[in-house]
N, C-alpha and C positions, 0 to 999 in steps of 0.2 A: 698774351705776351711772352710765351714761353716758358721753358723749365725755371722751377723754385729749387732754390738749397735752404734748407732749415737746420741752423747751427744751434745746437744748445750746449751752452758751458754750464756746467753744476758741480758743486762743491757738496758733498753728501754731509748731512747730519750724522753724528757717531752712531747713532740709535738708528739710521736708516739705510745702513748699507746693505741689509739682508733683503730688506724689502726690494729696495733698486735692482737688485738681482732678479727677485721674483717678479716683479713687475716687467722686466726683460724680458724674461721667460714667457709670459703670457702672452704680452702686446707685440712682440719680436715675430711671431711667426703669423699672427693676424695681420700684420701690415703687408707682409709678403704677398697676399692675396688680395688686396686693396686695387680697385681701379684706380691708376694714376698714379700710383707709387713705383718708382723706377729703382731704388733699392737705397741702401744704409749702412753707415758703422758706426760701432762706438768704441771710443780711443780712451785708453785710461791714462793720465799724466804720467809720466817719469819721475817727475820731481816730487809731485804729490799725492800720492795713492787715491785720496777723497777726492781729485778732480778727474772728473770725465768731460769728454766733448762728442756730441753725438751729431753725424751728419746724414741728413737725409735729403732724396731729389724725389722731386714731383713731377708730374707731367704739367701742372698749371696750379694756379692759385685757387681754383673750384675745388681740385683734388684735396689740397690742402684744406680749406676750408672744411670740406665733408668728413675728414678725418679729425680735425680739431675740434668739429662740433658732435663728434659723435658721444651718446651719452655716457658709455662705459669709459671712453677716454676720457672725459671731462670730470668725472669720478677720480680717475688716477692723477689727474692732474692737479684736483683737489688736495688730494692724500699725499702728492709728493712735495706740493708748496707747503704744507702744514707739517708732514712728520718727515719727509725722505731727504730733500735739500734744504741745507742750509744756506746755500746760496743760489741763483742762476742768473741765466741772462741767454735771451733768444734772439738769434740773428735771421730774420728773412730776406733772402738775396736773390734776385734774377741773373741769370747766367748770361755774361756779357758774350763768351765766346768758348767754345768746346773742342778741342781737337786732342791728338794722341800720336804716337809715334808713326801710325800707320797711317791715319785719316789725319791730313793736315790742311784741309779745305777753310777752317775758320782759323789756322794759325796766323799770325801777323806777317805782312811780307817780309819785314826786317829780319824774323824768326827764321821764316824759309829760306830767305836769301844766305844766312849764314850756316847753313846745311850745303850749301853747293859747294863740292870741291873745285 
C-alpha cells in the first residue's frame, strides 16, 4: 500500500521531561539504521513547551510493525506510557501523494496549472 507516516502527539509529564530526551538520544540513532525507515523529525510546540510532535516516515506497514514490536522499543513504550507522557495520541496514515518543488509528478493537476505563467 505504500509509505506510512506515524505522527505521535504527546504532552510530557513534569517528571518525564529528562527521560524523554534520554530515550530520544538512545532510539533516534537506532531508527536511522532500520530497514524500511525513511526519516523523521521531532517538533516542540511554540505555545506549550511540554507538547511535542514526532513525525516518522516508513517504507511500509511491515517496517512499522517490525519496529513497533522490537523488544527494547516495547519496553520504552511501556515506560513512556507510565512515566514520561501525561497524554499522547498516535496517528498512522498512508501517503496519498508526495511532491516537491522539483518533482511535481504526483501534484494535483490544478496545482500544476497555477504554476504556468
